[in-house]
C-alpha positions in Angstrom: -22.8 -12.7 -22.7 -21.9 -11.3 -19.2 -18.9 -13.7 -18.9 -17.7 -12.9 -22.4 -17.8 -9.1 -21.5 -15.9 -9.8 -18.3 -13.2 -11.6 -20.3 -12.8 -8.8 -22.8 -12.7 -6.0 -20.2 -10.2 -8.0 -18.1 -7.9 -8.5 -21.0 -7.9 -4.7 -21.7 -7.4 -3.9 -18.0 -4.4 -6.3 -17.7 -2.9 -4.9 -20.9 -3.2 -1.4 -19.5 -1.7 -2.3 -16.2 1.2 -4.1 -17.8 1.9 -1.1 -20.0 1.6 1.5 -17.2 2.8 -0.3 -14.0 4.7 -3.5 -14.7 7.9 -1.8 -15.8 7.9 0.3 -12.6 7.4 -2.8 -10.4 10.0 -4.9 -12.1 12.7 -2.2 -12.2 15.3 -1.3 -14.7 17.9 -4.1 -14.0 18.1 -7.7 -12.7 18.9 -6.7 -9.1 16.7 -8.4 -6.6 17.1 -6.2 -3.6 17.2 -2.4 -3.2 18.0 -0.1 -0.3 15.2 2.5 -0.3 13.6 5.3 1.6 9.9 5.6 1.2 6.6 7.3 2.1 3.4 5.4 1.8 0.0 4.6 3.0 -1.1 1.4 4.7 -3.9 0.5 2.3 -5.5 -2.5 3.9 -5.9 -4.8 6.8 -2.7 -6.6 8.1 -2.4 -10.3 7.9 -0.4 -12.4 10.3 2.1 -15.1 9.3 4.1 -17.5 11.4 6.8 -15.0 12.3 5.7 -11.7 10.7 2.9 -9.3 10.3 2.3 -8.2 6.7 0.8 -4.8 5.7 -0.3 -3.8 2.3 1.3 -0.5 1.5 0.8 2.0 -1.4 4.0 3.9 -1.9 3.8 7.5 -3.1 7.4 8.6 -2.8 10.5 6.4 -3.1 14.2 7.0 -3.4 16.9 4.4 -4.0 19.9 4.6 -1.6 23.1 3.4 -3.3 26.4 2.4 -1.7 29.2 3.7 -3.9 32.3 1.4 -4.1 34.4 1.2 -0.9 34.0 4.8 0.1 30.6 3.8 1.5 29.2 7.2 0.3 25.4 7.3 0.1 23.6 8.6 -3.0 19.9 9.0 -3.2 18.2 8.5 -6.6 14.6 9.8 -6.6 11.9 7.8 -8.4 8.8 9.6 -9.6 5.6 7.6 -10.1 2.7 8.1 -12.5 0.8 5.7 -10.5 1.2 4.5 -6.8 3.4 1.4 -6.2 1.7 -1.4 -4.3 4.0 -3.5 -2.1 3.8 -5.8 1.0 5.6 -4.6 4.1 6.6 -7.3 6.5 7.5 -6.7 10.1 8.8 -9.4 12.5 6.2 -10.0 15.3 8.8 -9.3 18.0 9.4 -5.8 16.5 5.8 -4.8 16.4 5.1 -2.1 19.0 1.7 -2.8 20.6 1.6 0.7 21.9 1.8 2.1 18.4 -0.4 -0.1 16.3 -0.2 0.4 12.6 -3.7 0.7 11.1 -5.2 1.1 7.6 -5.0 4.8 6.6 -1.7 5.5 8.4 0.9 7.3 6.3 4.3 6.0 7.1 7.9 6.9 6.3 11.0 4.8 6.8 14.0 3.1 5.3 13.8 -0.5 4.1 15.2 -3.2 1.9 12.8 -3.6 -1.1 13.0 -7.2 -2.3 11.6 -9.1 -5.2 9.7 -12.2 -3.9 10.9 -15.7 -4.9 9.0 -18.0 -7.1 8.7 -21.7 -6.5 12.0 -23.5 -6.2 10.6 -27.1 -6.6 7.8 -28.7 -8.5 4.7 -28.3 -6.4 6.3 -25.7 -4.2 4.7 -22.4 -3.0 5.2 -19.6 -5.5 5.4 -16.5 -3.4 6.0 -14.2 -6.4 2.8 -15.4 -8.1 0.9 -15.2 -4.8 1.8 -11.5 -4.5 1.3 -10.8 -8.2 -2.3 -12.0 -7.9 -2.8 -9.1 -5.4 -1.1 -6.6 -7.7 2.2 -6.5 -5.7 5.7 -7.2 -7.0 8.0 -6.3 -4.1 8.3 -6.8 -0.4 9.5 -4.1 2.1 11.6 -5.1 5.0 12.1 -2.0 7.2 15.7 -1.9 8.4 14.7 -0.7 11.9 10.9 -1.2 12.5 11.1 1.0 15.6 12.1 4.0 13.4 9.1 3.6 11.2 7.3 7.0 11.5 3.6 7.6 11.3 3.5 11.0 9.5 -0.2 11.4 8.8 -3.7 9.9 8.4 -6.1 9.3 5.6 -9.5 7.8 5.2 -9.6 4.0 4.7 -12.6 1.7 4.5 -10.4 -1.0 6.0 -9.9 0.8 9.3 -13.4 0.2 10.9 -13.2 -3.5 10.0 -9.6 -3.8 11.3 -10.6 -2.2 14.6 -13.6 -4.5 14.9 -11.5 -7.6 14.0 -8.9 -6.7 16.7 -11.6 -6.0 19.2 -13.4 -9.3 18.6 -10.2 -11.2 18.6 -9.2 -9.8 22.0 -12.7 -10.6 23.4 -12.6 -14.2 22.1 -9.1 -14.8 23.5 -9.9 -13.4 26.9 -13.4 -14.9 27.4 -13.4 -18.3 25.7 -11.5 -21.5 26.4 -8.0 -21.5 25.1 -8.7 -24.5 22.8 -11.9 -22.9 21.5 -11.0 -19.2 20.9 -8.5 -19.8 18.0 -11.3 -21.8 16.1 -13.9 -19.1 16.7 -11.5 -16.4 15.4 -10.8 -18.6 12.3 -14.4 -19.4 11.6 -15.8 -15.9 12.1 -12.9 -13.6 11.0 -10.9 -15.9 8.7 -7.7 -15.4 10.8 -5.7 -18.7 11.0 -2.8 -17.2 12.9 -4.0 -18.4 16.3 -4.5 -22.0 15.2 -1.6 -24.4 15.7 0.0 -26.3 12.9 -1.8 -29.5 13.7 -5.2 -27.9 13.6 -4.5 -26.3 10.2 -3.3 -29.7 8.9 -6.5 -31.4 10.1 -8.6 -28.7 8.4 -6.8 -29.3 5.2 -7.1 -33.1 5.3 -10.8 -32.8 6.1 -11.4 -30.5 3.2 -12.7 -27.9 5.7 -10.3 -25.1 4.9 -13.2 -23.2 3.2 -14.8 -22.8 6.6 -12.0 -20.4 7.6 -12.1 -18.4 4.4 -14.8 -15.8 5.0 -16.9 -15.8 1.8 -20.4 -16.2 0.5 -21.4 -18.7 3.2 -20.4 -16.4 6.0 -21.9 -13.3 4.3 -25.1 -15.1 3.7 -25.4 -16.2 7.3 -24.8 -12.7 8.7 -26.7 -10.6 6.1 -29.8 -12.7 5.7 -30.1 -13.3 9.5 -30.0 -9.6 10.1 -32.3 -8.8 7.2 -34.9 -11.2 8.2 -34.7 -10.1 11.9 -35.2 -6.5 10.8 -38.2 -7.4 8.8 -39.6 -9.5 11.6 -39.6 -6.6 14.0 -41.4 -4.4 11.6 -38.6 -2.4 10.0 -39.5 -1.2 6.5 -37.9 -3.2 3.7 -35.9 -0.3 2.3 -34.4 0.5 5.7 -33.7 -3.2 6.3 -31.7 -3.4 3.1 -29.7 -0.3 3.9 -28.9 -1.4 7.4 -28.0 -4.9 6.2 -25.7 -3.6 3.5 -23.9 -1.3 6.0 -23.4 -4.1 8.6 -22.3 -6.5 5.8 -19.8 -3.9 4.6 -18.3 -3.6 8.1 -18.1 -7.4 8.4 -16.5 -7.6 5.0 -13.9 -5.0 6.1 -13.3 -7.1 9.3 -12.6 -10.1 7.1 -10.0 -8.0 5.2 -12.0 -7.5 1.9 -10.5 -10.6 0.5 -11.5 -11.3 -3.2 -14.0 -14.0 -2.2 -15.6 -11.6 0.4 -15.8 -8.8 -2.3 -17.5 -11.2 -4.7 -20.0 -12.2 -2.0 -20.5 -8.6 -0.9 -21.3 -7.4 -4.4 -23.6 -10.2 -5.2 -25.4 -9.6 -1.9 -25.8 -5.9 -2.6 -27.1 -6.6 -6.1 -29.6 -9.2 -4.9 -30.9 -7.0 -2.0 -31.2 -3.9 -4.1 -33.1 -5.8 -6.8 -35.5 -7.0 -4.2 -36.7 -3.3 -3.9 -37.7 -3.3 -7.6 -40.1 -5.4 -9.7 -37.2 -6.8 -11.7 -35.8 -10.0 -10.2 -32.0 -10.3 -10.7 -30.9 -13.8 -11.7 -28.0 -15.2 -9.6 -25.9 -15.8 -12.8 -26.2 -12.2 -13.8 -25.4 -11.1 -10.2 -22.3 -13.3 -10.3 -21.2 -11.9 -13.7 -21.7 -8.3 -12.7 -19.8 -8.8 -9.4 -16.8 -10.4 -11.2 -16.9 -7.6 -13.8 -16.7 -4.9 -11.1 -13.9 -6.6 -9.2 -11.7 -7.2 -12.3 -12.4 -3.7 -13.7 -10.8 -2.2 -10.6 -8.2 -4.9 -9.9 -7.5 -7.0 -13.0 -4.6 -8.9 -11.5 -7.1 -10.6 -9.2 -7.9 -12.8 -12.2 -4.8 -14.7 -11.0 -6.0 -14.9 -7.4 -6.8 -18.5 -6.3 -9.3 -17.4 -3.7 -11.4 -15.5 -6.3 -11.1 -18.3 -8.9 -12.4 -20.9 -6.4 -15.1 -18.6 -5.1 -16.4 -17.8 -8.6 -16.2 -21.4 -9.9 -17.9 -22.9 -6.8 -20.7 -20.3 -7.0 -21.1 -20.8 -10.7 -21.5 -24.6 -10.4 -24.0 -24.2 -7.6 -26.1 -21.8 -9.6 -26.0 -24.1 -12.7 -26.3 -27.6 -11.2 -28.1 -27.3 -7.8 -31.5 -26.4 -9.3 -31.4 -29.7 -11.2 -30.7 -31.6 -7.9 -32.8 -29.6 -5.5 -35.6 -31.6 -3.8 -39.1 -30.1 -4.1 -40.3 -31.7 -0.9 -39.4 -30.5 2.6 -38.6 -33.3 5.1 -36.3 -34.0 8.0 -33.8 -35.8 5.7 -33.7 -32.8 3.3 -31.8 -30.9 6.0 -29.0 -33.4 5.7 -29.2 -34.2 2.0 -29.5 -30.7 0.6 -26.3 -29.4 2.1 -24.6 -32.5 0.7 -25.9 -31.7 -2.8 -24.7 -28.1 -2.6 -21.3 -29.3 -1.4 -21.2 -31.8 -4.3 -22.0 -29.0 -6.9 -19.2 -26.8 -5.5 -16.8 -29.7 -5.4 -17.5 -30.6 -9.0 -16.5 -27.1 -9.9 -13.4 -26.5 -7.8 -11.6 -29.8 -7.5 -9.8 -29.5 -10.9 -8.8 -26.0 -10.0 -7.5 -27.0 -6.6 -5.5 -29.8 -8.2 -4.0 -27.3 -10.7 -2.9 -24.9 -8.0 -2.0 -27.3 -5.1 -1.6 -30.7 -6.6 -4.0 -32.4 -4.2 -7.6 -32.1 -3.0 -9.6 -33.6 -0.1 -13.2 -34.6 -0.7 -14.0 -34.4 3.0 -16.3 -31.5 2.5 -18.9 -33.9 1.1 -18.9 -35.8 4.4 -18.8 -32.6 6.5 -21.7 -30.8 4.9 -24.6 -32.7 6.5 -23.0 -32.5 10.0 -22.2 -28.7 9.8 -25.3 -27.5 8.1 -27.3 -27.3 11.3 -24.7 -25.7 13.6 -22.4 -23.4 11.5 -24.9 -20.6 11.1 -25.9 -20.5 14.8 -22.3 -20.7 15.8 -21.2 -17.7 13.7 -24.3 -15.6 14.8 -23.7 -16.6 18.5 -20.0 -15.6 18.2 -20.9 -12.2 16.7 -23.6 -11.5 19.3 -21.3 -12.7 22.1 -18.7 -10.2 21.0 -21.3 -7.4 20.8 -22.7 -8.1 24.3 -19.2 -8.3 25.9 -18.4 -5.0 24.3 -21.5 -3.5 25.8 -20.4 -4.9 29.2 -23.8 -6.5 29.8 -23.0 -9.1 32.5 -26.2 -11.2 32.6 -27.2 -14.8 31.9 -27.5 -14.8 28.1 -23.7 -14.1 27.8 -22.9 -17.2 29.8 -25.4 -19.2 27.8 -23.8 -18.0 24.6 -20.4 -18.9 25.9 -21.4 -22.4 26.8 -23.2 -22.8 23.4 -20.1 -21.5 21.5 -17.7 -23.8 23.3 -19.8 -26.9 23.0 -20.5 -26.2 19.3 -16.8 -25.7 18.5 -15.9 -28.9 20.3 -18.5 -30.7 18.2 -17.0 -29.2 15.1 -13.5 -30.2 16.1 -14.6 -33.8 16.7 -16.4 -34.0 13.4 -13.6 -32.4 11.4 -11.0 -34.7 13.1 -13.0 -37.8 12.3 -13.5 -36.7 8.7 -9.8 -36.0 8.3 -9.0 -39.6 9.3 -11.3 -41.2 6.8 -11.8 -38.7 3.9 -10.7 -39.5 0.4 -8.1 -37.3 -1.2 -6.9 -37.1 -4.8 -3.2 -36.3 -5.7 -1.7 -35.1 -8.9 -1.3 -31.8 -10.7 -3.7 -30.9 -13.4 -2.4 -28.9 -16.3 -4.1 -25.9 -17.9 -5.1 -28.0 -20.9 -6.8 -30.5 -18.6 -8.6 -27.7 -16.8 -9.9 -26.3 -20.1 -11.0 -29.7 -21.4 -12.9 -30.5 -18.1 -14.7 -27.2 -17.9 -15.6 -27.2 -21.6 -17.1 -30.7 -21.2 -19.2 -29.8 -18.2 -20.4 -26.4 -19.3 -21.2 -27.6 -22.8 -23.4 -30.4 -21.4 -25.2 -27.9 -19.1 -25.7 -25.4 -21.9 -27.0 -28.2 -24.3 -29.3 -29.5 -21.6 -30.8 -26.2 -20.7 -31.1 -24.7 -24.2 -34.5 -24.8 -25.9 -34.7 -27.6 -28.4 -35.2 -25.3 -31.4 -32.0 -23.3 -30.9 -29.8 -26.2 -29.8 -26.7 -26.3 -32.0 -27.0 -30.1 -32.1 -24.3 -30.6 -34.6 -21.5 -28.9 -32.8 -22.0 -28.8 -29.0 -22.0 -32.6 -28.5 -19.0 -33.0 -30.7 -17.1 -30.3 -28.7 -18.0 -32.0 -25.4 -16.9 -35.4 -26.7 -13.7 -34.1 -28.1 -12.8 -32.4 -24.8 -13.6 -35.6 -22.9 -11.3 -37.6 -25.2 -8.5 -35.1 -24.8 -9.0 -35.2 -21.0 -8.9 -39.0 -20.9 -5.8 -39.2 -23.1 -4.0 -36.7 -20.9 -4.1 -39.1 -18.0 -2.6 -42.1 -19.9 0.9 -43.0 -19.1 3.4 -42.1 -21.8 4.3 -44.9 -24.2 8.0 -44.0 -24.1 9.4 -45.0 -20.8 11.9 -42.5 -19.2 14.1 -42.2 -16.1 13.2 -39.0 -14.3 15.3 -37.7 -11.4 14.7 -34.7 -9.3 17.4 -33.2 -7.1 15.2 -31.2 -4.8 16.1 -27.9 -3.2 15.7 -28.7 0.5 18.1 -25.9 1.8 21.2 -27.1 3.6 20.5 -30.8 3.1 20.0 -33.5 0.5 17.1 -35.1 -1.2 16.5 -36.7 -4.6 13.4 -38.4 -6.0 13.7 -40.9 -8.9 10.9 -42.2 -11.1 12.1 -45.4 -12.8 11.1 -46.6 -16.3 9.0 -49.3 -14.7 7.1 -46.7 -12.6 8.7 -47.2 -9.2 9.4 -44.2 -6.9 12.8 -44.0 -5.1 13.7 -41.5 -2.5 17.3 -40.9 -1.6 17.5 -38.8 1.6 14.7 -36.4 2.6 16.4 -33.3 3.9 15.5 -32.1 7.4 15.9 -29.8 10.3 16.1 -30.3 14.0 12.7 -30.6 15.7 13.2 -27.4 17.6 14.4 -25.4 14.6 12.9 -22.1 13.6 13.3 -23.1 10.0 10.5 -24.8 8.0 10.7 -28.6 7.7 11.5 -29.5 4.1 9.5 -32.7 4.5 6.4 -30.5 4.9 7.3 -27.7 2.6 9.2 -29.5 -0.2 8.9 -33.2 -0.2 5.2 -33.7 0.6 4.0 -31.0 -1.9 6.3 -32.6 -4.6 4.8 -36.1 -4.1 1.3 -34.6 -4.2 2.1 -32.7 -7.3 3.1 -35.9 -9.1 0.3 -38.0 -7.5 2.8 -40.4 -5.8 1.2 -41.9 -2.7 3.7 -44.8 -2.6 7.5 -44.8 -2.3 8.9 -48.2 -3.2 12.3 -47.6 -1.8 13.8 -45.0 0.7 17.5 -44.8 1.0 18.8 -42.8 4.0 22.5 -42.4 3.2 23.4 -41.7 6.8 22.0 -40.6 10.1 22.5 -36.8 9.9 19.4 -34.7 10.5 19.7 -32.9 7.2 19.4 -36.2 5.3 16.6 -38.0 7.1 14.4 -35.8 9.4 12.2 -34.7 6.5 10.9 -38.3 6.2 9.1 -38.0 9.5 6.6 -35.4 8.1 5.5 -37.6 5.2 5.0 -40.9 7.0 1.4 -40.2 7.7 0.7 -39.4 4.1 2.5 -42.0 2.0 3.0 -45.7 1.9 6.7 -46.8 2.1 7.7 -50.3 1.0 11.2 -50.5 2.5 14.0 -48.4 4.0 17.7 -48.9 3.5 20.0 -47.3 6.1 23.5 -47.8 7.5 23.7 -49.7 10.7 25.6 -46.8 12.2 23.0 -44.5 13.7 23.0 -41.7 16.3 21.3 -40.8 19.5 19.5 -37.6 18.5 15.9 -37.0 19.3 15.1 -36.8 15.5 16.7 -40.2 14.7 15.0 -41.9 17.6 11.6 -40.5 16.6 12.1 -41.6 13.0 13.1 -45.2 13.9 10.2 -45.4 16.4 7.6 -44.3 13.8 9.0 -46.7 11.2 8.7 -49.5 13.7 5.1 -48.4 14.7 4.1 -48.5 11.0 5.7 -51.9 10.4 7.9 -50.5 7.6 10.8 -52.9 6.8 14.2 -51.4 7.7 17.2 -53.1 6.1 20.7 -52.2 7.3 23.4 -52.0 4.6 26.7 -53.7 5.5 28.0 -54.8 2.1 27.7 -53.9 -1.6 24.8 -55.3 -3.6 22.5 -54.8 -6.5 18.8 -54.0 -6.6 16.9 -54.9 -9.8 14.5 -52.1 -10.6 13.1 -53.8 -13.8 13.2 -52.6 -17.4 17.0 -53.2 -17.3 17.5 -50.6 -14.6 19.6 -51.4 -11.5 20.5 -49.6 -8.3 24.1 -50.6 -7.4 25.0 -50.3 -3.7 28.7 -49.7 -3.6 29.4 -48.6 0.0 29.6 -49.1 2.9 31.1 -52.5 3.5 32.0 -54.3 6.7 33.8 -53.5 8.8 32.6 -49.9 8.9 35.2 -47.2 8.9 36.0 -45.8 12.4 38.2 -43.0 13.8 37.7 -40.9 10.7 37.0 -37.2 10.5 33.3 -38.1 10.6 32.3 -41.8 10.8 28.6 -41.1 9.9 29.7 -39.3 6.7 32.3 -41.8 5.7 30.0 -44.8 6.1 27.3 -43.2 3.9 25.4 -45.4 1.5 26.8 -44.8 -1.9 24.6 -45.8 -4.9 24.9 -45.8 -8.6 21.7 -45.9 -10.7 22.2 -47.5 -14.1 19.8 -47.7 -17.0 21.1 -48.5 -20.5 23.6 -45.8 -21.3 22.7 -43.6 -18.3 24.5 -43.7 -14.9 23.8 -41.4 -11.9 26.0 -41.4 -8.9 24.8 -40.7 -5.3 27.6 -40.6 -2.7 25.8 -39.2 0.3 28.2 -37.1 2.5 31.2 -39.3 1.8 34.5 -37.6 2.7 38.1 -38.3 1.7 38.6 -41.4 3.9 35.4 -43.0 2.6 36.3 -42.0 -1.0 39.7 -43.8 -0.6 38.0 -47.1 0.6 35.5 -46.8 -2.3 38.2 -46.4 -4.9 40.1 -49.4 -3.4 37.1 -51.8 -3.3 35.2 -50.9 -6.5 36.6 -51.0 -10.0 36.6 -47.8 -12.0 34.2 -49.2 -14.6 31.6 -49.5 -11.9 32.1 -45.9 -10.8 32.0 -44.0 -14.0 28.8 -41.9 -14.3 27.5 -39.0 -16.4 26.0 -37.2 -13.4 27.5 -36.8 -9.9 25.6 -35.6 -6.9 28.7 -33.9 -5.3 29.3 -35.4 -1.9 28.9 -33.5 1.4 27.3 -30.4 -0.2 30.6 -29.5 -2.0 32.7 -29.5 1.1 36.5 -29.1 0.9 36.9 -32.4 2.7 35.3 -34.3 -0.1 35.6 -34.8 -3.9 39.3 -35.5 -4.1 40.9 -35.4 -7.5 41.2 -39.2 -7.7 37.5 -39.5 -6.8 36.5 -37.1 -9.6 38.7 -38.8 -12.1 37.2 -42.2 -11.3 33.6 -40.9 -11.6 34.4 -38.8 -14.6 31.1 -36.9 -14.7 29.9 -34.4 -17.3 27.4 -32.9 -14.8 27.9 -32.1 -11.1 25.0 -31.2 -8.8 25.6 -29.6 -5.5 22.7 -29.8 -2.9 23.3 -26.9 -0.6 21.6 -24.0 1.2 22.4 -21.1 3.4 25.1 -22.3 5.9 28.0 -21.4 8.1 30.3 -24.2 7.0 31.6 -22.6 3.8 29.7 -25.0 1.5 30.3 -25.3 -1.3 34.1 -24.9 -1.6 34.9 -22.2 -4.2 38.1 -24.1 -5.0 36.1 -27.2 -5.7 33.7 -25.3 -8.0 36.7 -23.9 -9.9 38.2 -27.4 -10.3 34.9 -28.8 -11.6 34.3 -26.0 -14.1 38.0 -26.0 -15.3 37.5 -29.7 -16.0 34.6 -28.9 -18.3 32.0 -30.3 -15.9 28.7 -28.5 -15.9 27.8 -27.4 -12.4 24.4 -26.9 -10.9 23.6 -25.7 -7.3 20.2 -26.1 -5.7 20.7 -22.8 -3.8 21.1 -21.0 -7.1 19.1 -23.1 -9.6 16.4 -24.6 -7.3 15.5 -28.2 -8.1 17.6 -29.8 -10.8 15.7 -32.1 -13.2 17.1 -35.0 -15.2 15.2 -36.9 -17.9 16.8 -39.8 -19.8 15.4 -42.1 -22.4 18.3 -44.5 -21.8 20.6 -43.0 -24.4 20.2 -39.2 -24.2 20.2 -37.2 -21.0 18.4 -33.8 -20.7 19.0 -31.6 -17.7 17.3 -28.4 -16.6 17.0 -26.3 -13.5 13.7 -25.2 -12.0 14.9 -21.7 -11.7 16.5 -20.3 -14.9 19.3 -17.9 -14.0 
């Protein structure tokens, strides 16, 4: 009944927010960026990203600054609000003034670009717009001059004490603990991952231990119950102990940023502690329902928040299932087995939801639970006490003892997590909303049926509902009977990458995008290719074709070598001496992955009447051209029944001429052309386009200083009736063919 009430109230709240606030957030036109002047309040604790610090801001006054034609006159258009506008303000770390720290409660004024956040650009990619939406925010502020951001006043904020405490503890840990230990202590006690390096975060993910760094019910329970029991032990009255515990828990929750999972845990803790003062015992299920009801009544958009969803589902499954598994006998082994049982209950609840949102899940938490159960609570308490004692400047032996204990325990945790990351099992593959519903209906119906009194069991209907849901879930995992050819031209920025799923079920990767090792830009292998493969559950790539040895075509492959199995790699014999290329070849050799060098045309049989024709290069390689690497790119043509797709790498005019002289026009004609060299003016000659004769042209391009793509080329393509797609405008471009008909769509609909 409580869950049904939550559902109804949340629907009403979201309807109200959509009516009152959503038009204001989205704006009155399709423009994605606005030049604005604003006054607002920093409404919460800041979060730290790789290059920026993000502040939640509630704007109370806003004016749009418009540039009028070429006169560059400035006009201000005031916008009046019925309700405050919630946004995220992002400041580059290098521009944050340490002498003038921005804190929750500060009222600020400034001029900024207000931008609508981007959604996902590829299947499995990070959806920044949905991420902010789940926090009730629809725009990002980028102050034009962060140093001119004025603090014009102060207001009361519950976040400020926690932010000050968090900053203080962070500084203490960094100054007093070992450099390899302090980032882990900050992450485990405060939930701040910004001090961990990329490798440590990857290990946490692969070990299924990311939940340890998300302050939630586990952390709140450790802090609150330890304090509560300590107060009772020294003779403090129960009522006073509850009050003190709630105050300290509130401050700790504030230090953790009042994340949705923390709010859920805080509310449940408050309800349980307050009920302990009465004769009525509050059931955990009712406490969970009431806490969720309160959260969603005030912030209905949090229903979309992944952290809240995972926290709620994990707690619900522990409440419903663990009592059935809990051992009634206390023994030494129970200290190891019971944590495993709790982790199993939580994992049964959250793994489908994790697959739905992220496309992959690690089950390492099941292995970790027994090894962490005995040390995690002492570690968190020791870290909090250590911070308190250092603050009081009490230089005596217990502080040094605590320091040694913390550092030894963290190193133990690091070792265990690293080992689990090496051997834990992970599941890949996105779950749809229908699969989620079928799974949860099946499990919950079984639990309800099992726990209901025999007299009131609706025997006729509940088992049938559970069986029907299970059948639907099973059918959803079956391979489709109609075989298709599916091709994804991924948006990897200024680079190239395409993934092909053949009718026989093979996976082919043509180029992987990439950036230099020392680049400030994200590696598309990590941010695009690996999430994509996880989303579709592909742990094996049957064939990798590196069209040529330019970084933007191969470097992304390095990031995925530890995660997928690769059967073979095709590459031109013409390489280069860059650090990235040498690293790739070394890692391919270390993993015994066959590398075949292409010197002459050939054909690869893909089964089901599908073939991959290798049309170029042929020996001797071209030399002395504008760019020998580009002009000796591997050129392939994928043919299946009436469908032909053309992949020319970065071929330029010299390479195009040789291709036209050595391959007949019948073996070049294709419906879809991946435009060579990102649409450069040095490629796609008229003779080349006439020979290919495509109906669709796809340009893989990103932000660049080379003038790609050529506007003249785009005009020529469009004037010839060729449908043009660009990954920088359309995101990933997706082709589906049944062998006769070809369907094409872009991931971003413009």
